[in-house]
C-alpha positions in Angstrom: -53.7 177.4 88.3 -52.0 175.0 90.7 -48.8 176.9 90.6 -50.6 180.3 91.1 -52.4 178.8 94.1 -49.2 177.4 95.7 -47.4 180.7 95.2 -50.2 182.7 96.8 -49.9 180.4 99.9 -46.1 180.3 100.0 -45.5 184.0 99.4 -43.0 186.0 97.4 -40.0 185.3 99.7 -40.4 181.5 99.8 -37.3 179.5 99.4 -37.5 175.7 99.3 -35.7 173.7 102.0 -32.2 172.5 101.2 -32.8 169.1 102.9 -36.0 167.1 102.9 -36.5 164.4 105.6 -39.6 162.4 104.5 -40.2 160.6 107.8 -40.5 163.9 109.6 -43.1 165.3 107.2 -46.9 165.0 107.6 -48.5 161.9 106.2 -50.1 163.8 103.3 -46.7 165.0 102.2 -45.2 161.5 102.5 -48.1 160.2 100.4 -47.7 162.7 97.6 -43.9 162.0 97.5 -44.6 158.3 97.3 -47.1 158.8 94.5 -44.5 161.0 92.7 -41.9 158.3 93.0 -44.2 155.8 91.5 -45.0 158.2 88.6 -41.3 158.8 88.1 -40.6 155.1 87.9 -43.4 154.5 85.4 -42.2 157.5 83.3 -38.6 156.3 83.2 -39.7 152.7 82.4 -42.0 154.0 79.6 -39.3 156.2 78.2 -36.8 153.3 78.2 -39.2 151.2 76.2 -40.0 154.1 73.9 -43.6 154.2 75.0 -43.9 158.0 75.0 -47.7 158.0 75.3 -47.5 156.1 78.6 -44.7 158.3 79.9 -46.8 161.4 79.2 -49.9 159.8 80.8 -47.9 158.9 84.0 -46.8 162.5 84.4 -50.2 164.0 83.6 -52.1 161.6 85.8 -49.9 162.4 88.8 -50.2 166.1 88.2 -53.9 166.2 87.5 -55.4 163.4 89.5 -53.2 163.2 92.6 -51.5 166.6 93.1 -54.2 168.9 91.9 -57.3 166.9 92.8 -56.3 165.3 96.0 -53.3 167.0 97.6 
């Protein structure tokens, strides 16, 4: 549902930017990227220690509780 919602707002001809400059983005975009970076770090750390459950939880938690619920 999140992808369908985003695509309906972006349109059929949307192409992502080739360069992202975080300090020029709105605060909400900076926040979600920061939360994503934390989730990535937790996922990588969990995968390196073979804690696959925690890695999956980190990805799911970011997607469900931060991107979909808040952002």
